KOLDRENPA-975436 format. One record per residue (C-alpha): residue in one letter; x negated, z negated, y negated. Coordinates in steps of 0.5 Angstrom, whole numbers, padded with zeros to 4 digits, always signed. Each point is the difference from the previous one (the first is absolute). Layout:
REM KOLDRENPA-975436
AXZY;...
END
This chain:
REM KOLDRENPA-975436
M+0000+0001+0000;Q-0003+0001-0007;E-0001-0006-0005;D+0004+0001-0006;N-0004-0001-0006;S+0004+0003-0006;K+0002-0006-0005;P+0008-0002-0001;E+0003+0003-0007;P-0001-0004-0005;E+0007-0005-0002;P+0002+0004-0007;E-0001-0004-0005;P+0005-0004-0004;L+0004+0002-0006;S-0003-0004-0006;I+0002+0002-0007;S+0001-0004-0007;F+0001+0001-0007;S-0002-0003-0007;I+0004-0001-0006;T-0001+0000-0007;P+0002-0007+0000;S+0003-0001-0007;V+0001+0005-0005;Y+0005+0001-0007;E+0007+0004+0001;G-0002+0008-0001;E-0006-0001+0002;E-0004+0002+0007;V+0000-0003+0006;T-0005+0002+0005;I+0001+0000+0007;Q-0007+0001+0005;I+0002+0001+0007;T-0006-0002+0006;S+0002+0002+0008;N-0005+0002+0006;K+0005+0006+0001;P+0001+0006-0004;L+0006+0000-0004;N+0003+0006+0001;N+0000-0003+0008;L+0005-0005-0003;Q+0007-0001-0003;I+0000-0004-0005;Y+0006-0004-0004;W+0001-0006-0005;E+0003-0006-0002;G+0001-0002-0007;L-0003+0008-0003;Y+0003+0006+0000;L-0005+0003+0003;N-0001+0005+0006;S-0005+0005+0003;E+0000+0005-0005;S-0002-0005-0006;I-0006-0002+0004;D-0007+0004+0000;M-0001+0000+0007;Q-0007+0001+0001;T-0002-0005-0005;G+0007-0005+0001;L+0000+0000-0008;A+0007-0001-0003;T+0002-0002-0007;F+0007-0001-0004;T+0002-0002-0007;A+0002-0008+0001;Q+0008-0001-0001;N+0002-0003-0007;V+0002-0008+0000;Y+0003-0005-0004;E-0005-0006+0002;D-0006+0000+0005;T+0002+0002+0007;D-0003+0000+0007;Y+0001+0005+0005;S-0001+0000+0007;V-0003+0006+0003;T+0000+0002+0008;L-0004+0006+0003;Y+0003+0002+0007;A-0004+0005+0004;H+0003+0003+0006;Y-0006+0002+0006;Q+0002+0002+0007;E+0007-0003+0000;E-0003-0006-0003;E+0001-0003-0006;F-0005-0003-0005;K+0000-0004-0007;A-0003-0003-0006;T+0002-0004-0005;G-0002+0000-0008;S+0003-0003-0007;Y-0001+0003-0007;T+0003-0004-0007;V+0003+0005-0006;K-0001-0004-0006;N+0006+0000-0005;Q-0002+0006-0006;I+0004-0001-0005;L+0000+0008-0001;V+0002+0002-0007;T+0006+0005+0004;K+0003-0005+0003;E-0001-0007-0005;P+0001+0005-0007;R+0005-0007-0004;L-0006-0003+0002;Y-0005+0004-0002;N+0004+0001-0007;T+0002-0007+0000;A-0008+0000+0000;V-0002+0005-0005;Q+0006-0003-0005;S-0003-0006+0001;I-0006+0001-0003;E+0002+0004-0006;E+0005-0005-0002;H-0006-0004-0001;L-0004+0004-0003;L+0005+0002-0006;R+0003-0007-0001;L-0008-0002+0000;G+0000+0006-0005;Y+0006-0003-0004;I-0002-0007-0001;A-0006+0002-0003;E+0003+0005-0005;Y+0005-0006-0002;Y-0006-0004-0003;L-0004+0006-0002;D+0006+0002-0004;S+0003-0007-0002;K+0002+0000-0008;Q-0001-0008+0001;P-0007-0003-0002;I-0005-0002+0007;T-0002-0007-0001;S-0007-0002+0003;F+0005-0004+0006;E+0008-0002+0001;Q+0004-0002+0005;T+0008+0002+0000;T+0006-0001+0004;C+0002+0006+0003;E+0007+0001+0000;N+0002-0002+0008;G-0004-0007-0002;G-0005+0002+0003;V-0008+0000-0004;Y-0005+0005-0002;S-0007-0002-0005;L-0002+0005-0003;T-0008+0000-0002;Y-0004+0005-0005;T-0007+0001-0001;D-0001+0003-0006;S-0007+0002+0002;D-0002+0004-0007;N+0004-0005-0004;N+0004+0006-0005;S+0006-0003+0002;E+0003+0004+0004;L+0000+0005+0006;S-0006+0003+0000;Q-0006+0003+0006;G-0002-0006+0005;D+0006-0005-0002;T+0004-0003+0005;I+0006-0003+0002;V+0002-0005+0006;L+0006-0002+0003;D+0001-0004+0004;Y+0007-0001+0004;L+0004-0006+0002;D+0007+0002+0003;C+0000+0004-0006;F+0007+0007+0000;V-0004+0005-0003;Q+0005+0006-0003;A-0005+0006+0003;Y+0001-0003+0007;N+0007-0002+0000;D-0003-0006+0005;I-0004-0006-0001;L-0008+0000+0000;Q-0005-0005+0002;G-0007+0001-0003;E-0006+0002-0005;I+0000+0007-0002;T-0006+0002-0005;F+0001+0006-0006;T-0008+0003-0002;I+0002+0004-0006;I-0006+0006+0003;E+0002+0005-0006;K+0006+0000-0005;A+0001+0005-0006;D+0006+0002-0004;F+0004+0004+0005;T-0003-0003+0007;T-0003-0006+0003;Q-0004-0002+0007;V+0001-0006+0003;E-0003-0003+0006;V+0005-0004+0004;A-0003-0005+0006;Y+0003-0005+0003;Q+0001-0004+0007;Q+0004-0002+0004;V+0006+0000-0005;L+0006-0001+0004;V+0007+0004-0001;G+0008-0003+0001;Y+0002-0005+0005;E-0003+0005+0006;R-0006-0001-0003;K-0004+0008-0001;E-0007-0003+0000;Y-0005+0005-0005;S-0006+0001-0002;G-0004+0005-0002;I-0003+0003-0007;L+0003+0006-0003;S-0001+0003-0007;A+0006+0002-0003;T-0001+0005-0007;K+0007+0001-0004;Y+0001+0006-0004;S+0006-0001-0005;K+0001+0005-0007;D+0006+0002-0004;K+0006-0001+0005;D-0006+0002+0007;H-0003-0005+0004;K-0004+0000+0006;L-0002-0006+0005;S-0006+0002+0005;V-0001-0005+0005;K-0006+0001+0004;L-0005-0005+0006;V-0006-0001-0004;D-0002-0003+0008;S+0006-0001+0004;L+0007-0003+0001;S+0003-0005+0006;V+0006-0002+0001;S+0003-0004+0005;Y+0007-0002+0001;D+0004-0001+0006;D-0004+0003+0006;I-0002+0005-0004;E-0008+0001-0002;L-0001+0005-0005;D-0007+0002-0003;A+0000+0006-0005;S-0006+0004-0003;N-0001+0005-0004;Y+0007-0001-0002;Q+0002+0002-0007;V+0008+0000-0003;S+0002+0004-0006;K+0006+0000-0003;D+0001+0002-0007;W+0007+0000-0004;S+0003+0004-0006;L+0005-0004-0005;N+0002+0006-0003;S+0002+0004+0007;A+0002-0006+0003;T-0004+0002+0006;F-0005-0003+0005;E-0006+0003+0005;I-0004-0003+0005;T-0006+0001+0004;T-0003-0003+0005;S-0006-0001+0005;G-0004-0003+0004;S-0003-0002+0007;V+0003-0006+0003;V-0001-0004+0006;L+0006-0004+0004;N-0001-0006+0003;Q-0008+0001+0001;Q+0002+0006+0005;W+0003+0006-0002;N-0002+0004-0005;F+0003+0004-0004;T+0000+0005-0006;V+0005+0001-0006;E+0000+0006-0005;T+0006+0003-0005;V+0001+0006+0001;S+0005+0002-0006;P+0001-0007-0005;W+0006-0005+0001;F+0005+0002-0006;G+0006-0002-0002;Y+0004-0003-0006;L-0001-0008-0003;G+0004-0003+0003;E+0001+0003+0007;V-0002+0002+0007;P-0006+0006-0001;H+0004+0007+0001;Q-0007+0005+0001;G-0006-0002+0003;Q-0004+0001+0008;V-0005-0006+0002;K-0004+0001+0007;I-0002-0005+0004;A-0005+0001+0005;G-0003-0004+0007;A-0006+0000+0002;F+0002+0003+0006;G+0002+0006-0003;E+0008-0001+0000;E+0003+0001-0006;I+0007-0002-0005;S+0001+0002-0006;L+0006-0003-0004;N+0004+0004-0005;A+0005-0002-0006;N+0007+0004+0000;F+0003+0003-0006;V+0008-0002+0000;I+0002+0000+0007;N-0003-0007+0004;S-0004-0001-0007;Q+0001-0007+0002;Y-0005+0001+0005;I-0007+0003+0002;S+0001+0005+0005;V-0007-0001+0006;L-0002+0006+0003;G-0005+0000+0007;A-0001-0001+0006;E+0005+0006+0002;R+0007-0006-0003;E+0002+0000-0007;F+0004-0008-0002;D+0001-0002-0007;L-0002-0007-0003;S+0003-0004-0006;W-0004+0001-0007;R+0004-0007-0001;G-0003-0004+0006;D-0006+0003+0003;T-0004+0002-0007;A-0003-0003-0006;S+0004-0002-0005;S-0006+0002-0005;F+0001+0008+0002;Y+0008+0000-0004;S-0001-0007-0004;F-0002+0001-0008;A-0007-0003-0001;P-0001-0006-0001;L+0008-0002+0001;Y+0003+0000+0007;S+0006+0004+0002;L+0003-0003+0007;W+0004+0005+0001;P-0001+0007-0002;K+0005+0006+0000;E+0000+0005+0004;F-0001+0007-0003;N+0006+0005-0003;A-0001+0004-0007;N+0005-0004-0003;N-0003-0007+0001;F+0000-0003-0008;D-0002-0008+0000;M-0003-0005-0003;V-0007-0001+0003;A-0004-0006-0005;V+0000-0003-0005;L-0008+0002-0003;N+0000-0006-0004;D-0002-0007+0002;I+0007-0002-0001;N-0002-0007+0001;K-0003-0001-0006;I+0002+0006-0005;G-0001-0001-0008;T+0006-0001-0004;L+0000+0006-0003;E-0004+0004+0007;P+0003+0007+0001;I+0003-0001+0009;N-0003+0007+0003;V+0005+0001+0007;L-0004+0005+0005;F+0007+0005+0004;S-0001+0004+0005;R+0001+0008-0004;P-0002+0001-0006;I+0005+0000-0006;A+0003+0005-0003;E+0006-0003-0004;L+0003-0006-0002;T+0007-0001-0001;E+0003-0005-0004;Y+0001-0007+0002;E-0002-0006-0004;L-0005-0004+0004;S-0001-0007-0002;A-0003-0006+0004;Y+0003-0008-0001;G-0004-0006+0000;W+0002-0008+0002;L-0001-0005-0007;N+0000-0006+0003;F+0008+0000+0002;G+0001+0007-0005;T+0000+0006+0001;T-0005+0005-0003;Y+0000+0008-0001;V-0004+0005-0002;N+0001+0008+0000;F-0006+0005+0002;N-0001+0007-0004;K-0002+0005+0006;T-0005+0005+0000;F-0004+0004+0006;D-0006+0004+0002;G+0000+0004+0007;S+0002-0007+0005;V+0000-0005-0004;L+0006-0003-0005;T-0003-0004-0005;L+0005-0006-0002;I-0001-0003-0008;P+0003-0006-0001;E+0004+0001-0007;S-0002-0007-0002;P-0005-0005+0002;L+0001-0003+0007;V+0001-0008+0000;A-0007-0004+0002;G+0000-0002+0007;V+0008+0003+0002;E+0001+0003+0006;Y+0003+0007+0000;N+0004+0005+0005;F+0003+0006-0002;N+0008+0000+0001;S+0002+0007-0002;G-0002+0007+0003;L-0003+0006-0002;N+0001+0008+0002;A-0004+0005+0000;V-0001+0007+0001;L-0006+0002+0005;N-0005+0006-0002;E+0003+0007+0002;K+0005-0003+0005;N+0007-0002-0003;V+0000-0007+0004;E+0002-0006-0004;G-0003-0007+0002;N-0001-0007-0002;L-0004-0006-0002;N+0001-0006+0005;Y+0002-0006-0002;F-0006-0004-0001;G-0003-0008-0002;G-0006-0004-0001;I-0002+0002-0007;T-0004-0006-0002;V-0002+0000-0008;D-0007-0003-0001;D+0001-0007-0003;T-0007-0001-0002;I+0003+0001-0006;V+0007-0002-0002;P+0000+0002-0007;V+0007-0004-0004;I+0001+0001-0006;T+0006-0005-0005;A+0004+0003-0006;D+0002-0005-0006;K+0006+0005+0000;G+0003+0004+0004;Y+0002+0005-0005;F-0002+0002-0008;N+0002+0004-0005;S-0003+0002-0007;T+0000-0007-0002;M-0004-0003+0005;T-0007+0001+0003;P+0000-0002+0008;K-0005-0005+0003;L-0005+0001+0007;D-0002-0004+0004;A-0005+0000+0006;N-0002-0007+0000;S+0005-0001+0008;T-0004+0006+0003;E-0003-0002+0007;L-0008+0002+0002;N-0001-0002+0008;E-0006+0003+0000;G-0007+0002-0004;E+0002-0001-0008;V+0003+0003-0007;L-0004+0006-0003;N+0006+0003-0005;Y+0007+0001-0001;L+0002+0005-0002;W+0007+0002-0004;L+0003+0005+0001;D+0007+0004-0004;V+0002+0005+0006;N+0005+0005-0004;E-0004+0001-0005;L+0004-0002-0005;G-0005-0002-0006;V-0001-0008+0002;T-0005-0004-0003;F-0003-0005+0004;T-0003-0006-0005;N-0005-0001+0006;P+0000+0005+0005;T-0006-0003+0005;G+0003-0008-0002;V+0003-0004+0005;T+0005-0001-0005;T+0003+0005-0006;E+0005+0002-0004;V+0004+0007+0000;E+0001+0004-0006;V+0006+0005+0000;P+0002+0005-0004;D+0006+0000-0005;E+0003+0007+0002;V-0001-0003+0008;E+0006-0001+0004;D-0001+0001+0007;D-0002-0006+0005;L-0008-0002+0000;L-0003+0001+0007;I-0007-0004+0001;H-0005+0000+0004;L-0005-0005+0001;Q-0007+0002+0004;V-0004-0005+0002;T-0007+0001+0003;N-0005-0005+0004;E-0008+0001+0000;L+0001+0002+0008;G+0003+0007-0002;N+0008-0003+0001;T+0006+0003-0005;A+0007-0002+0000;T+0006+0001-0005;S+0005-0002-0002;E+0006+0002-0003;L+0005-0003-0006;K+0006+0003-0003;I+0001-0002-0007;F+0008+0002-0002;A+0002+0003-0006;Q+0005-0004-0002;P+0006+0005-0003;P+0001+0001-0007;N+0008+0000+0000;G+0001-0008+0003;T+0003+0002+0006;F-0005-0002+0006;V-0001-0005+0005;Y-0006-0002+0002;I-0002-0005+0006;K-0006-0004+0001;G-0002+0001+0006;V-0004-0007+0004;E-0004+0001+0007;G+0004-0004+0005;D+0006+0002-0003;Y+0004+0004+0005;I+0006+0004-0006;S-0007+0003-0004;Q-0005+0000+0006;G-0004-0003-0005;Y+0000+0007-0005;D+0003+0001-0006;R+0006+0004-0002;M+0001+0003-0007;L+0008+0004+0001;N+0002+0005-0006;P+0008+0001+0000;V-0003+0007-0001;V-0004+0001+0007;N+0005-0006+0004;E+0007+0001-0003;F+0002-0007-0002;S+0008-0001+0001;F+0003-0007-0001;S+0006-0002+0005;S+0003-0006+0003;N+0006-0002+0004;H+0001-0005-0006;D+0000-0001-0008;Q-0006+0001-0002;T+0001-0006-0004;K-0002-0004+0006;V-0004+0005+0004;I-0005+0005-0002;E-0002+0006+0006;L-0005+0005-0003;N-0002+0005+0005;T-0004+0006+0000;D+0003+0005+0003;N-0004+0004+0004;N-0007+0000+0004;P-0004-0006+0000;Y+0007-0004-0001;W+0001-0007-0003;S+0005-0004-0001;F-0001-0006-0005;Q+0007-0005+0000;F+0000-0006-0005;A+0007-0006+0001;A+0002-0005-0005;P+0003-0006+0004;E+0006-0001+0001;G+0006+0000-0006;T-0006+0002-0005;T-0002+0007-0003;L-0007+0003+0000;S-0002-0001-0007;I-0008-0001-0004;G-0003-0005+0003;E-0004-0004+0007;Y+0002+0000+0006;T-0004-0004+0005;S+0001-0001+0008;A+0003+0006+0001;T+0001+0001+0007;R+0002+0007+0004;Y+0006+0003-0002;P+0005+0000+0001;F+0000-0005+0005;N-0003-0005-0006;D+0004-0006+0000;S+0005+0000-0005;A-0004-0004-0005;E-0006+0002+0001;S-0001+0008-0004;G-0002+0006+0004;I-0006+0004+0001;D-0001+0006+0005;I-0006+0006-0002;S-0001+0004+0006;G-0002+0007+0001;E-0004+0005+0004;H+0004-0002+0006;R-0003-0007+0000;G+0005-0006-0001;C+0000-0008+0001;N+0004-0004+0004;Q-0002-0006-0005;N-0001+0001-0007;Y-0002-0006-0005;G-0001+0003-0007;A+0002-0001-0008;F+0000+0005-0005;V+0002-0001-0008;I+0004+0005-0004;H-0004+0003-0007;Q+0006+0004-0001;L+0007+0002+0002;S+0005+0004-0005;Y+0006+0005+0002;S+0003+0005-0002;E+0007+0002-0002;S+0003+0003+0008;G-0004-0007+0002;E-0006+0003+0003;I-0007-0004-0001;D-0004+0005-0006;K-0004-0005-0001;L-0005-0005+0005;A-0006-0004+0001;I-0002-0004+0006;D-0006-0004+0002;F+0001-0002+0007;T-0005-0003+0006;Q+0002-0001+0008;R-0003-0001+0007;C+0001+0002+0006;E+0003-0005+0006;S-0004-0006-0003;K+0000-0004-0006;E-0009+0000+0001;S+0000+0008+0001;P-0004+0004-0004;E+0004+0001-0007;L+0003+0006-0002;S+0002+0002-0008;G+0001+0006-0004;V+0004+0001-0006;I+0007+0005-0002;R+0000+0003-0006;Y+0006+0005-0001;N+0002+0002-0007;S-0003-0004-0002;N-0007-0002-0006;I-0002-0008+0003;P-0007+0000+0001;I-0003-0002+0007;E-0002-0006-0001;D-0007-0004+0002;
END
């Protein structure tokens, strides 16, 4: 038997297969898989669990496969199993990878939009604060602490580097806020902001703004960084450009923003009532995700409205981008967001920075949607918290004005318990309406507008109105007070004026100046003195309107007005001497003349017992005098008079009322100097002096005289 020397067939090597996978990637990044096997992959049937990869997705020569990580909304771990079939047996290998959340521009457009506008909002508002102090008409002192309108405080430290007593290059202003409401933010500020003036020219001022851990609002947005603000202003054109010097950090809620090379510019025109905004720069979100902002076409709109033109592009680090687009009329309340093969809208009001549509530095919380016919008051340009007694008030509208229709415009303010009214003259230029007081406002009094104004828009036959607005407070640094020995004059008297009661709350008085407003040829014996006499030409028959202008060394000027009535030469008039605190007179003198006021006598009783004199047109006044029961009125003095017709039978009666004001209780007296009747029993001559206190015997005493066809002089 022959021996078999052949070797046995070796056992087939069992399949060995494994794979490696990129352990961690951001969504949208490439994931790499490398398969390793001791058998040609072409001889295997492969499928996956946890991945959508088939054999066609794998390079069967090298075992290499790639795919793009899916989008996730939080970091997510994925398990992967590789199954391989070889010679009717199944083999498997396992692995895992993590996809980390990437805040993609296309996935989170609202977040990116909010982030961008948070930066723009902060830059513009810091620029607005800088503007306010650069434009301040009030002198800046080296240190002052001020109470904010919400009760918080802030301190201002001013360093005049060159001691020239004015803001100039190198000067600094340091603001330190403590729970202080700031109008430019419409929010509470905490922290310190420093302004350093780099350049100050006629129309342009550049300032560097440094701030560290400035907290905004109760939600505590935190800011830090350095920027420069350049402000240009000439006539009715303005521009504010804010640019980062190094970087800006913003943190709030779960968002951290770091901006660099960022710049925002806002131009606005008071002539056309329009604004334009451009923005650009780079931002890192939550220290991981980079994106850029670029203006394709500027945001453009009317003041007090959302933009109706403009486009801004936001591009992410992964090459994806979205564009924000303003709408003209349809959907003008929304920004259209385009990108990622989808389109949707964000609200201007809810998702954008209010500094876009506000008129700097004033805050507009609820802007109008764009409509070509819009006409509305946008802002009062003055600092109406402390205006001068004759300072014009400039009101900004959302469209240029072409024409003003006739409509009286007046404002009222509370003086003690009475009301003081003042009418305003009106002029306009572009979209700015200027309201000029016809007479000086009262220092220390707050006024509110109480009537409307119609206007026609430029190039459009559309009417709009001036809405009610209030809070116009007159500066009380100087409160001019004029007293006169007489509130009337005739050819035989020289009124004496006294300003010694003028109140000065700041500074020292430098000058008094008496002015003849109506230019009637009046002369003052001491035109710059605290007291003076008025010399009136014989031919003057009109009332005198006197202005007193008082100025202190701080540059504050206040003006008060006094009317001295011309006594009618025909012997018929009523003169009422107003007294402060009296409800009937409201503190103002009156001279009633029958030529204007149409006197008439009327009574339901015998005129020998009751005299009632009325003025029958506006303003209506009534003067009633009654004798005690059982007597008749005659020349003489009547004391302890009470309100007619409710006076006790043993008392005389009196009731002085006018301009829709009367008293429930009266306490007064009157003296009849002259009283006679015609053959028909009508009064033909009358002279009465009277006094009256309203509601109580301690009230201020109103006094006056009545003369009817009488030459009885007025007693001092």
